[in-house]
C-alpha positions as CSV (number, residue, x, y, z in Angstrom):
1,X,-40.8,-11.1,0.9
2,X,-40.6,-8.9,-2.1
3,X,-37.6,-6.6,-1.7
4,X,-36.6,-3.8,-4.2
5,X,-32.7,-3.3,-4.4
6,X,-31.9,0.2,-5.4
7,X,-28.5,1.6,-6.6
8,X,-28.7,5.3,-6.2
9,X,-25.0,5.9,-7.1
10,X,-24.8,8.2,-10.1
11,X,-21.2,9.3,-9.9
12,X,-19.4,8.9,-13.2
13,X,-15.8,9.1,-12.4
14,X,-15.7,6.1,-13.0
15,X,-19.1,4.5,-13.6
16,X,-19.2,1.5,-11.2
17,X,-21.8,-1.4,-11.6
18,X,-23.4,-2.2,-8.1
19,X,-21.6,-5.4,-7.3
20,X,-22.9,-5.4,-3.7
21,X,-26.4,-5.6,-4.8
22,X,-25.7,-8.4,-7.5
23,X,-24.1,-10.5,-4.6
24,X,-27.3,-10.2,-2.6
25,X,-29.6,-11.8,-5.3
26,X,-28.5,-15.5,-4.9
27,X,-28.8,-15.7,-1.0
28,X,-31.9,-13.7,-1.0
29,X,-33.6,-16.2,-3.5
30,X,-32.2,-19.2,-1.5
31,X,-34.0,-17.9,1.5
32,X,-37.3,-17.6,-0.3
33,X,-37.4,-14.0,-1.1
34,X,-38.2,-12.1,-4.5
35,X,-35.5,-9.5,-5.2
36,X,-35.9,-7.0,-7.9
37,X,-33.0,-4.5,-8.8
38,X,-33.4,-0.8,-9.8
39,X,-30.3,0.8,-11.2
40,X,-30.5,4.7,-11.2
41,X,-26.9,5.3,-12.4
42,X,-28.1,6.1,-16.0
43,X,-31.7,7.4,-15.2
44,X,-32.4,10.6,-16.6
45,X,-35.1,11.2,-13.8
46,X,-34.1,9.1,-10.9
47,X,-36.9,10.3,-8.7
48,X,-39.5,9.4,-11.3
49,X,-37.9,6.1,-12.1
50,X,-37.9,5.1,-8.4
51,X,-41.6,6.1,-7.9
52,X,-42.5,4.1,-11.0
53,X,-40.6,1.0,-9.8
54,X,-42.2,1.2,-6.4
55,X,-45.7,1.4,-8.0
56,X,-44.9,-1.6,-10.2
57,X,-43.2,-3.9,-7.7
58,X,-45.0,-3.1,-4.5
59,X,-42.0,-4.0,-2.4
60,X,-42.5,-5.2,1.2
61,X,-39.0,-4.0,1.9
62,X,-36.7,-1.3,0.1
63,X,-32.8,-1.7,0.1
64,X,-30.6,1.1,-0.7
65,X,-26.8,0.5,-1.4
66,X,-24.6,3.5,-0.3
67,X,-21.4,3.2,-2.1
68,X,-19.9,6.3,-0.8
69,X,-21.2,9.3,1.1
70,X,-18.8,11.7,-0.7
71,X,-15.8,11.5,-3.1
72,X,-13.4,11.7,-0.2
73,X,-11.4,14.2,-2.2
74,X,-10.7,17.7,-0.8
75,X,-10.4,19.9,-3.9
76,X,-13.3,18.3,-6.0
77,X,-15.4,16.9,-3.2
78,X,-18.9,15.9,-4.1
79,X,-21.4,15.1,-1.3
80,X,-23.9,12.3,-2.3
81,X,-26.0,11.8,0.7
82,X,-28.5,14.7,0.1
83,X,-29.3,13.2,-3.3
84,X,-29.6,9.7,-1.9
85,X,-31.7,11.0,1.1
86,X,-34.2,12.6,-1.3
87,X,-34.6,9.2,-3.0
88,X,-34.9,7.5,0.3
89,X,-37.7,9.8,1.3
90,X,-39.6,8.6,-1.9
91,X,-39.1,5.0,-0.8
92,X,-40.2,5.5,2.7
93,X,-43.4,7.2,1.4
94,X,-44.2,3.8,-0.3
95,X,-44.8,2.4,3.3
96,X,-42.1,-0.3,3.1
97,X,-39.1,-0.5,5.7
98,X,-36.1,1.0,4.3
99,X,-32.7,-0.8,4.9
100,X,-29.3,0.7,3.9
101,X,-26.1,-1.0,3.3
102,X,-23.0,-0.7,1.3
103,X,-19.3,0.6,2.1
104,X,-20.7,4.1,2.7
105,X,-22.6,2.8,5.7
106,X,-19.5,1.4,7.3
107,X,-17.9,4.8,7.5
108,X,-20.3,5.9,10.3
109,X,-23.3,3.4,10.5
110,X,-25.5,5.2,13.0
111,X,-25.0,8.7,11.4
112,X,-25.6,7.7,7.9
113,X,-28.5,5.5,8.7
114,X,-30.2,8.5,10.6
115,X,-29.4,10.9,7.7
116,X,-31.3,8.6,5.2
117,X,-34.1,7.8,7.7
118,X,-33.3,4.1,7.2
119,X,-35.2,1.8,9.7
120,X,-32.1,-0.6,9.6
121,X,-28.6,-0.6,8.2
122,X,-26.2,-3.5,7.6
123,X,-22.8,-2.6,8.6
124,X,-20.6,-5.2,6.6
125,X,-21.4,-8.1,4.4
126,X,-25.1,-8.5,3.6
127,X,-25.2,-11.8,2.0
128,X,-26.2,-13.6,5.1
129,X,-27.2,-10.6,7.3
130,X,-29.9,-9.3,5.0
131,X,-31.8,-12.5,4.7
132,X,-31.8,-12.9,8.4
133,X,-32.9,-9.3,8.9
134,X,-35.8,-9.9,6.6
135,X,-36.9,-13.0,8.6
136,X,-36.9,-10.8,11.7
137,X,-39.1,-8.2,10.0
138,X,-41.4,-10.8,8.5
139,X,-41.8,-12.3,12.1
140,X,-42.6,-8.9,13.4
141,X,-39.8,-9.2,16.2
142,X,-39.7,-6.0,18.1
143,X,-36.2,-6.0,19.3
144,X,-34.4,-5.9,16.1
145,X,-31.6,-3.3,16.2
146,X,-31.1,-0.4,13.9
147,X,-27.5,-1.3,13.0
148,X,-27.0,-5.0,11.9
149,X,-23.4,-6.4,12.1
150,X,-22.9,-8.0,8.8
151,X,-19.5,-9.3,9.9
152,X,-21.3,-11.6,12.6
153,X,-22.9,-13.4,9.9
154,X,-20.3,-14.3,7.3
155,X,-21.2,-15.2,3.8
156,X,-21.0,-18.7,2.4
157,X,-17.5,-19.0,0.8
158,X,-19.0,-21.3,-1.8
159,X,-21.8,-18.9,-2.8
160,X,-22.2,-18.7,-6.6
161,X,-23.3,-15.5,-8.2
162,X,-24.8,-15.0,-11.6
163,X,-23.6,-11.6,-12.9
164,X,-26.0,-9.6,-15.0
165,X,-29.2,-11.6,-14.1
166,X,-31.0,-8.5,-12.7
167,X,-28.7,-5.8,-13.8
168,X,-28.5,-4.4,-17.3
169,X,-24.7,-4.3,-18.3
170,X,-25.2,-2.6,-21.7
171,X,-24.9,1.0,-20.5
172,X,-21.8,0.2,-18.4
173,X,-20.2,-1.6,-21.3
174,X,-20.9,1.3,-23.6
175,X,-19.5,3.7,-20.9
176,X,-16.3,1.6,-20.7
177,X,-16.7,0.6,-17.0
178,X,-14.8,-2.1,-15.3
179,X,-16.9,-4.8,-13.6
180,X,-16.1,-5.9,-10.2
181,X,-15.6,-9.2,-8.5
182,X,-14.3,-10.2,-5.0
183,X,-12.0,-12.9,-3.8
184,X,-12.5,-12.0,-0.2
185,X,-13.9,-9.4,2.2
186,X,-12.0,-7.5,5.1
187,X,-8.6,-6.4,5.8
188,X,-5.9,-7.2,8.4
189,X,-4.4,-3.7,8.0
190,X,-4.5,-1.2,10.9
191,X,-4.1,2.0,8.9
192,X,-5.3,4.9,11.1
193,X,-7.0,6.8,8.1
194,X,-9.0,3.8,6.8
195,X,-12.7,2.7,7.5
196,X,-11.9,-0.9,6.3
197,X,-9.2,-1.4,8.9
198,X,-9.0,-4.4,11.2
199,X,-11.8,-6.5,9.8
200,X,-11.9,-10.2,9.7
201,X,-10.8,-11.5,6.4
202,X,-13.6,-13.7,4.6
203,X,-12.1,-15.6,1.7
204,X,-14.1,-17.1,-1.2
205,X,-13.3,-20.4,-3.0
206,X,-10.9,-19.7,-5.9
207,X,-12.9,-21.9,-8.3
208,X,-16.3,-20.0,-7.5
209,X,-14.6,-16.7,-8.2
210,X,-13.1,-18.0,-11.4
211,X,-16.6,-19.3,-12.5
212,X,-18.1,-15.8,-11.7
213,X,-15.4,-14.2,-13.9
214,X,-16.1,-16.7,-16.8
215,X,-19.8,-15.7,-16.5
216,X,-18.9,-12.0,-16.7
217,X,-16.9,-12.7,-19.9
218,X,-19.9,-14.5,-21.3
219,X,-21.7,-11.1,-20.9
220,X,-18.8,-9.4,-22.7
221,X,-17.6,-7.9,-19.5
222,X,-13.8,-8.4,-19.9
223,X,-12.4,-5.1,-18.3
224,X,-12.5,-6.1,-14.7
225,X,-11.6,-4.8,-11.2
226,X,-10.9,-6.8,-8.1
227,X,-12.9,-5.1,-5.3
228,X,-10.9,-6.6,-2.4
229,X,-9.7,-4.0,0.0
230,X,-6.1,-5.4,-0.5
231,X,-5.7,-8.4,-2.7
232,X,-2.6,-9.8,-1.0
233,X,-3.8,-10.4,2.5
234,X,-2.6,-14.0,2.3
235,X,-0.4,-15.2,-0.6
236,X,-1.4,-18.9,-0.5
237,X,-5.1,-17.9,-1.2
238,X,-4.0,-15.3,-3.8
239,X,-2.0,-17.8,-5.7
240,X,-4.6,-20.5,-5.6
241,X,-7.1,-18.1,-7.1
242,X,-4.6,-16.9,-9.7
243,X,-3.8,-20.5,-10.8
244,X,-7.4,-21.3,-11.1
245,X,-8.0,-18.1,-13.2
246,X,-5.0,-18.8,-15.4
247,X,-6.3,-22.3,-16.1
248,X,-9.5,-20.8,-17.6
249,X,-7.5,-18.9,-20.3
250,X,-10.1,-16.1,-20.2
251,X,-9.7,-13.0,-22.4
252,X,-9.7,-10.4,-19.5
253,X,-7.7,-7.4,-18.5
254,X,-7.9,-6.5,-14.7
255,X,-6.6,-4.3,-12.2
256,X,-6.6,-4.4,-8.3
257,X,-5.4,-2.9,-5.0
258,X,-2.4,-4.4,-3.2
259,X,-0.3,-3.5,-0.1
260,X,3.4,-3.6,0.1
261,X,3.8,-6.8,2.1
262,X,3.4,-9.6,1.9
263,X,4.8,-10.2,-1.7
264,X,7.2,-12.4,-3.7
265,X,8.2,-12.8,-7.3
266,X,5.7,-15.6,-8.0
267,X,2.7,-13.5,-7.1
268,X,3.6,-10.9,-9.8
269,X,4.3,-13.6,-12.4
270,X,0.9,-15.2,-11.7
271,X,-0.8,-11.8,-11.7
272,X,0.7,-11.1,-15.2
273,X,-0.2,-14.5,-16.5
274,X,-3.7,-14.1,-15.3
275,X,-4.4,-10.8,-17.3
276,X,-3.7,-8.3,-14.8
277,X,-2.2,-5.3,-16.6
278,X,-1.9,-2.8,-13.7
279,X,-2.3,-2.3,-10.0
280,X,-2.5,0.4,-7.4
281,X,-0.4,-0.1,-4.3
282,X,-1.1,1.8,-1.1
283,X,1.5,3.0,1.3
284,X,1.7,5.8,4.1
285,X,4.8,7.5,5.5
286,X,3.9,6.6,9.1
287,X,3.9,2.8,8.2
288,X,7.2,3.3,6.3
289,X,9.0,5.6,8.7
290,X,7.1,5.7,11.8
291,X,8.1,4.4,15.2
292,X,6.6,1.0,14.5
293,X,7.3,0.5,10.7
294,X,5.0,-2.0,8.9
295,X,7.4,-2.2,5.8
296,X,10.7,-0.8,4.8
297,X,12.2,1.0,1.8
298,X,13.8,-2.3,0.8
299,X,10.2,-3.9,0.7
300,X,8.9,-1.0,-1.4
301,X,11.9,-1.4,-3.9
302,X,11.4,-5.0,-4.1
303,X,7.6,-4.6,-4.8
304,X,8.5,-2.0,-7.6
305,X,11.1,-4.1,-9.2
306,X,9.2,-7.4,-9.3
307,X,6.0,-5.7,-10.6
308,X,8.1,-4.0,-13.3
309,X,9.8,-7.3,-14.2
310,X,6.5,-9.0,-14.7
311,X,5.2,-6.1,-17.0
312,X,2.7,-4.7,-14.6
313,X,2.1,-0.9,-14.6
314,X,2.0,0.6,-11.1
315,X,0.1,3.4,-9.6
316,X,1.2,4.5,-6.2
317,X,-1.4,5.9,-3.7
318,X,0.6,7.5,-0.9
319,X,-0.7,9.1,2.2
320,X,1.5,11.7,4.0
321,X,1.3,13.9,7.1
322,X,0.0,11.5,9.7
323,X,0.3,11.8,13.5
324,X,3.3,10.3,14.8
325,X,5.5,10.1,11.7
326,X,8.9,11.9,11.5
327,X,9.0,15.4,10.1
328,X,11.2,14.3,7.3
329,X,9.0,11.3,6.2
330,X,7.2,13.0,3.2
331,X,10.5,14.1,1.8
332,X,12.1,10.7,2.1
333,X,9.0,8.9,0.7
334,X,9.0,11.4,-2.5
335,X,12.7,10.8,-3.0
336,X,12.2,7.1,-2.7
337,X,9.5,7.1,-5.6
338,X,11.6,9.6,-7.5
339,X,14.5,7.1,-7.7
340,X,12.2,3.9,-8.2
341,X,9.6,5.3,-10.4
342,X,6.1,3.6,-10.8
343,X,3.9,4.8,-13.6
344,X,2.2,7.5,-11.4
345,X,2.1,8.8,-7.8
346,X,-0.8,10.3,-6.2
347,X,-0.1,12.0,-2.8
348,X,-2.8,12.3,-0.3
349,X,-2.4,15.0,2.4
350,X,-6.1,16.1,2.8
351,X,-7.6,13.0,4.9
352,X,-11.3,12.8,4.9
353,X,-12.2,12.0,8.5
354,X,-15.0,9.4,9.4
355,X,-16.0,8.2,12.9
356,X,-15.1,4.6,12.2
357,X,-11.4,5.5,11.7
358,X,-8.6,5.3,14.3
359,X,-7.7,8.8,13.3
360,X,-11.0,10.0,14.6
361,X,-10.3,8.3,18.1
362,X,-6.9,10.0,18.2
363,X,-8.5,13.3,17.4
364,X,-10.7,12.7,20.5
365,X,-7.9,11.9,22.8
366,X,-5.3,14.3,21.5
367,X,-7.0,17.7,21.2
368,X,-3.7,19.3,20.0
369,X,-4.4,17.5,16.6
370,X,-7.8,19.2,16.1
371,X,-6.0,22.3,14.9
372,X,-5.4,20.5,11.7
373,X,-9.1,20.0,10.9
374,X,-11.1,21.9,8.3
375,X,-13.6,23.0,9.2
376,X,-11.9,23.8,12.5
377,X,-14.9,23.0,14.7
378,X,-17.0,20.4,12.9
379,X,-20.5,19.8,14.5
380,X,-20.7,16.4,12.9
381,X,-18.6,14.3,10.5
382,X,-21.4,13.3,7.8
383,X,-20.6,16.3,5.8
384,X,-16.9,16.5,4.7
385,X,-14.3,17.2,7.4
386,X,-10.6,17.0,6.4
387,X,-7.4,16.4,8.5
388,X,-4.5,18.3,6.9
389,X,-1.1,18.2,8.9
390,X,1.0,19.6,5.9
391,X,0.7,22.5,3.7
392,X,0.3,21.9,0.0
393,X,3.1,24.4,-0.8
394,X,5.5,22.0,1.4
395,X,4.6,19.1,-0.9
396,X,4.8,21.1,-4.1
397,X,8.4,22.1,-3.2
398,X,9.3,18.6,-2.5
399,X,7.7,17.4,-5.9
400,X,9.7,20.1,-7.6
401,X,7.7,19.9,-10.7
402,X,8.3,16.1,-11.4
403,X,5.3,15.2,-13.5
404,X,5.4,11.5,-11.9
405,X,3.6,13.1,-8.9
406,X,0.4,14.7,-8.5
407,X,-1.6,16.0,-5.5
408,X,-4.9,13.8,-5.2
409,X,-8.2,15.6,-5.6
410,X,-7.2,18.2,-8.1
411,X,-8.5,16.2,-11.0
412,X,-11.4,13.6,-11.2
413,X,-10.7,9.8,-12.0
414,X,-9.1,6.8,-10.3
415,X,-5.7,5.2,-10.7
416,X,-6.3,2.5,-13.3
417,X,-7.8,5.3,-15.6
418,X,-4.7,7.4,-15.3
419,X,-2.4,4.4,-16.0
420,X,-4.4,3.6,-19.1
421,X,-3.9,7.3,-20.4
422,X,-0.2,6.8,-20.0
423,X,-0.1,3.8,-22.4
């Protein structure tokens, strides 16, 4: 089948090449389909560009990636779905079935699919799920569900992707974008504020990922970002990948997300040798000080010290004000990072609520928590709804003017950009 893969993401803080769409090309071709890719990120008139591409390619199916439905941020929130829905309406008028996918779908699959008017949506990895769905559509099967569980059809861990084959890298290179890669999908964490929590971890073969990075370098893409939810899910797999990458001796600079545990000295040494210059680590005051701690202050201090020893710059992404945490948890966390200083600390106290989160489930079973919602009585959660247990003034008092800290959402950008500005 002819399928037009569309990237409607036009957010520029930062520019992000559509890795998810690139990862669909090889499996679609292997299944006998004809993928084309339309990137609207830099289009001056995205509606006209989409209409022209539909006329030119005459697709039998149109696939939209939804990276985010909004920016998640409270102070500077941008809602993307209206713009994407307008583009989706143009695609639907062409007469081909519309399929949606991407991390934005995973936040609330049924609601987002309905908002876009998508006939189907893939919730999770699409590399195996999308070809199977196209086969169902081609066969005219009447009982195909609207939401397809991508996790039920894991991607081939040996799948080899060819970066830049259908995507023009030139505007992203000119804009200074970082190009993504994955070593794995999924996350074993159970953070109540995360839509990626408690997903099976699907690992790729280290040599396959290293080959992909080498292919990126051949296209002059040397500023990279690891798109794993959290890189250090399992240290043996991480180290095998890093040793493979080190052996290639590629001229790259890359960054990633990690969680506090597990870690050891060797993982930071290997990261530094592989070209990793900075990383963002995530922590929350409930996991640190709650009734069932996931890690301790000693774990945090060890993480900071070992990363600093390896010469890796650190950005901390801290969530405060969660149900069930002690009242003094934010103060203790801020004092911890004041003593053991990473490069920058972002504090999140306005939590965007999605229906896929455990936090949403707790709001349903504990009505007393709903008084912390804004708006107070949301009619749905597609448009931004935030949970805020703490007042900003309380956090400002705890920060006490220390420039190490900032409240997230007051300024655009992401952590690796902020770390770069500190150099």
